[in-house]
N, C-alpha and C positions, 0 to 999 in steps of 0.2 A: 418655409412655404410662403407663397404669396397669398396673403389673406386680405379679403375685402369685406368691410362692414358697411351695410347700407342703412340709410334712414336714421342716422344718429343726429336728430334735428338740432340738438344744442351742444354737440361735441362733448358729451359727458362721459362716454364709455372709457376713454383713455384715463380719466381721473378715478375710476373705480379701483380699489385694491386688487381685485381679481384680474385686472388687465395685465398684471405682471406675469400671469401664467403663460402668456404668449409672447413674452419679451424675447427678442432675438429673431423673430420672424419679420418678413417684409409686409408691413400692414398699411393698407389704405382705408381711410374712413371717409364716407360721403355723408354730408350733413343736410342735403336736400332730398327731395323725393322725386324719382323719375320712374315712369312705367313704360315709356316708349321703348319698343324692342331694339331699335337701331342704337339708341343712346345707351341702353344697358349693355348691349353686345360690345360696344366700344369700351365702356368703362370696365367690363369684366373679361376682356379678351385674354388677359394674362393670369387671371385669378385661378388659384388652385383650391383654395378653401373659401367658401362664401358664408358669411354670417348674416342671418336674417333676424329682424326684430318682429316677432309674431307674423301677422299677415300683411304687414305694411307694403311689401312688394310681392307681386305674383311672379312665380318662376314657371313659365309655361314652355311647351315643346318648341315653338319657333325660336325662343331665346336659347334654350338648352342646346339645340342643334348647332348653335354658333359659338359654343364655348368649349373648344376641344381640350383646353388645359384644365378644366374644372374636374376635381377629384372628390370634393366633399362639400356638402351643405350642412351646416351646424346651426341648430336653432332649439327652441323649447316649445312645448305644448303641441297642439294639433297642426295638421299640414294640408288643409284643403286648398291652399294657394300654391302648392307645388305639384307638378306632374311627376309623380313618383315613378310611374311605369317608364317614362322616358328617361328619367335619371338612371334606372336600372339598366336599360338598354344601352345607355351611353357610358356605363361604368362609374356613375357618380353615386357615392355613398351618402345617404341621408340619415343624419343622426338627430334625434329629438327627444330630450328628457321629458318625461310625462309628469314629474313631481306628484306621483300618486300618494294620496293620503294627506297632502299638504295644500290647503286652500290658499288662494290669493287673499290674504288678510287685507292687503292694500285695496283691493277691489271692493271687499265688503265694507271697509271703512269709507270709501268714496260713496258707496251706495247710501250709507247713513248721512254723510255730509249733504248729499243731494236731497234726501228726504227732509232733513231738518231745514235746509235752506228754502225748500219749496213750501213746506207746511207753515213755516214762520215768516215767509215772504222776506227773507233776509236781503236779497239783492235789491228788491224794491224799497225796503225800509232804508237801506244804505243810500240809495239814490235820492230818496226824499230828504234825508238828513243833509246830504251834501248840497241839495238845492235850497236848503234853509227853510224847509216847510215842516220839519219835525216828523211826526208819524204820518203814515199814509193809509192805514187800515188795520185789520186784525187777521191774524193767521189762525191755525188750528193746533190744539194740543194733541199729543199722541196717546196718552193713557186711555185705555178703554176702546181704542180704535182697532179695526181689523187690518192686519198686515198680511197681504196675500203674496205667496211665493209660488211663482210658476216655474216648476222645476225644483228638485230637492236633492242637490248634491253638496259638495264641500263648501262652496261659497254661500249657498242658500242656508246651510246650517249655521254658518257664522253670522249671517244677517239675522236669522231667527233668534239666536242667543241674545243679541242686543235688543231685539224687539220685546223679548220677555222681560228684560231689565226695565224697559219703559212701561211695562204693564199692559202690553198689547196682546190681543188674541192673534194667534198664528194660524192662518188658513192656507192649505196647500192644494195645488193641482199639479199633477205630473203623470208620467207613465205609471202603470199599476204597481210595479215593484217599488218605485219611489214613494207612491202614496202609502203603501203598506209600511215602509220604513218611517215615514213621517208620523203616521198614526202610532206606531210603536214608541216613538220618541216624544209623544205627548202633544203633537200638533193636531188641529182639526183638519179634516179632509173634506173638501166640497163634494156635494152629491153629484155635481155635473160641472162641465166647463162653463156653462151658461150661469149657473148659480155662483160659481167662483167669481166671474167678472161682475156680477150684480152686487155681491156682498162686500167686496174689498173697499176699504177707505184708501189704502195704499196698495198698489199692485206692482211687484218688482219681478222682472224677468231674470231667470238664472238657468239658462240652457246653453249647451254647445250648439253652434250652427252646423248642421249637416242636412242631408237631403230630407230626412224625416221631420226636421224642425223648421226648415226654410218656409217663411210665410205662415207659420203656425198661428199667428195672431192676425185676425182680419179686422177690417173696419167695423163689421157687424159685431164682433166681440167687444171692441172698444166702446161702441155705442150703448152697450148694456151697462156701462159703469155709471156711478153716481156723478152728478154735476159738480160735486165737491171733491171727487176722488183724484188721486195722483197716480200716474203711470210712470214707473222708473225703469230705465234700461241701461245697465252697465255691462251687458253681455255682448250682443251683436245686433246691429240694426236689421239684418236680414231675417230675424225672427218675426218681424212685423212686415206685412205685405206693403210694397212700395206705395207711398203716399197716404196710407191708411191713418197713420197717427195724426198728421197735419189736418186731414179732412175731419176726423173725429173731434179734434180739439176745436176746430172752427164751428162745429155743431154743438159744442158745449159739453160733450161727454167723451172722455173725462174732462174735468175742469182744468187740470194742470198736467204737465209732464216735466220730467227731469231726465236728460239723456246724455250719455258720454260717448255714444257710438252712432255712426252715420253710414248710409249706403255707399257713399263715395268719400274716401279719406285720402289726404287731408282735405278738409272743407275750405273752399276759397270764398271770398266775399260775394254774396248774392247767389251762391250755388245751393244753399240748403235753407228751405223755408222755415224750418223749426227754429233756426238761430234768431230770426227776426220776430218771432211770436212773443207777445208780452206775457203769456201764461206758461212759458217754457224756460227752464234753466238748462243751458247747454255748456258742457265742458269738452275739451278737445281730446277725447280718448286718453284720459290720464289715470284710468282705473288702476293699472299696474305700474304706473310711472312714478316710483319713489326711489330714492337712493338705496334704501334697504332691500326693496323688491328686486331692483336691477342687479344688486350684488349677488343675490341668490340666483337670479336668472342667468347672468353671464358667467358665473362660476360654473354652472352646468355646461353652458355652450363652449367655454374655453377648455374645460376638462375633456369634452368630446374631441376637440381639435388635438389636444396633447395626446390623447389615447390613439387617435387615428395616425398621428405622426410616428407613434411607437409601434404601429402595426397591430394594435389591440383595440379595435373600435368598440365603442359602447353605445347603448341606446340606438341601435341601428333599426331604422324603419323598414329597410328593404334588404334583408340578409341575402336574398337570392342574387344580389349584385356581385357577390364574391364568386358565385358559380359562373356568371357571365364573364368575369375578369379572368377566370381560370381556363376558359376555352382557348 
């Protein structure tokens, strides 16, 4: 099959051991990011199997209608960036492993890296030392502080486990079923969303982005936070209303933020205000970008391609596509 892999920024996928699973196929790998429909249509005109890296590239109807040779989209996790109904109508099988029961430990680890870097002012202290001025101020300890988790799923639980090791109080706000689970597992549950934002010393977002959660955090919510508090987002930028975090930070509540996700990615110079704010630590969406995580990630993706090629598709998002193909 003619396989195309998009958005492999550093050309690392071909070096993964699991890449051998698709050896023998005609493989094209693109290392830049393109969203323009015309450019993508040209790049993908001969593609039979398309590999996506999370939501880096949106696959919408105007593009799909120009890809007559496309038979399969193989990826991992959720698919809000794909027009699945159009795929079905076009006879394109969408396969996406959901890795149920297995959190992204890499994302939970980055969450803690950001928390520690922000609370102990590590980037600022490094810059001060490099400038020859030794220390530049004092950060905050974690023990005894309140770690707020907005959402209580697999990654949130992994973050909570580390918080307990630091001697922190774990406070949760989430949908009712998740609040009940958090309570049963020994976490404190806030009396209300407002109390949750007021009480947290560190507030970390851990929800999937969908219609019900889009913009679930408002500027008014953020302005309830302490002036010493830290907001962490390693989930999705769209959970926060556009511009709300930058505005709240300028107003002093919360006092700090650490983010790995942005409204428009990849971020280019001057396009994202948070990147240039002195009280914000930013990383370029690297939560799941480790060699270990990608080996797991692409093992699933390539297994889906192999299964499809054998006529035994797995992890199919749109099984009705087979009825369309049989007509």
